[in-house]
N, C-alpha and C positions, 0 to 999 in steps of 0.2 A: 535626510533625503537619500533615496536609493540611487546610486550611480550604476549605470548599465555596465560599465567596464570594471566595476569593483570586484575584488576577490570574493567577497561575501556573495555577490550575485552569481558568480561563476560556480561556487560551491553549491549554492542553493539550487541552481539550475540542474547541475549534475545529479544531485540527490533526488530532486523531483522527477527528473527523467527516468531514473532507475525505479522509483516508486510507481510512476504511471505505466512504465513498461510491464512491471510485475502485475499490475491490475488490468492491463490491456488485453487480457485473454479471458474468454467467456468461462472456461473451466476454472480458472483461478478466482474469478469473481464469484462464481457459484459456490465454491468452497468457502470463501470468505463470508458470503451471505448465510450459508448453512451454519457456520460456526457462530456468527453474530446473532442468528435467530434464536439461539438457545436450544435448537434441536439436539445438539451434541456439545459437550464441553471440550473435547479434543478429538483428533482424528489421526489414524495411522495410514500408511501407504496402502495397506490391504483394504481398509475401509473405503478410502477415497476411490481406489480403483473399482471396487464393487459398486459404490453409489453412482459414480460418474460414467461407468461403462468403459473405463480405460484399462489399458494394460498396466501392470505394476510399474514397469520402467517409465511409462508416460506419467503416471500419478506421482512417482518419485521425483521426476523432473519438475513438475508443477510445484510440489511442496518445497523442493530445493530453491526454486526461484523466489517463492514467498518468504522463505527463511533468509535467503541472501539479501532480500529487500527489507529485512528486519520487520516484516509483518507478522511472521510466525516465529515461535520459539520451539525447539525440539527438546523432548525429555524422554530418556530411555526408561522403560519399565519392563523388566524381564527380557524377552526376546524381541520386543517391539519398541519402536520409537513413535511417540505421540506428539502431535503438533498442536499448540495452543497459541493464542494471540500473545504477542510481545508488547505488553501494555506500555512500558516505558518508551519503546521505539514508536509506538502509535501516537503517543503524546507529542513526541518530537516531530513526526510526520505532520500531525495536525497543525502544530505551530508554524511549520514551513508553508503549508497550504494556506493557512489563515493570513500569513504575511503576504504571500503572493496575491491573494484575492483582495486583501486590504489595499495594496498598491493599485490594483485594477479599479477598485471602487473610488479611490481618491482621484484617479485620472478621469473616470467617468463623471464625477461630480464637478471637476474643474472644467471639463468640456461642456457640461450642461450649463454651468454658470456663464461660461464664455458665450454660448449660443443664445442665452437670454438677454445679453447686453446689446 
């Protein structure tokens, strides 16, 4: 049983808040969709700025936020840094989201059963 005041819940809440904040911007969501669609395997700051119509500092900031949230991983090739998905972290994020929604569905089922009585 999940306890609302438990340390696990507090840690989970902080991690999900950081994840949702990182995904809570249209530009960052669009770049995640582009990478996920298979249009490109990786992206650099220069490419992102050009595709999204952003300045390089703005593109760099968006990629930094996605990297900090462990959605993307940075790899240096020559003079450029390329960003790809951080698969291990994405698995961890998915497990946390599944846990959260699993708790929500259990609560919905209990409320549904209670209302049928």
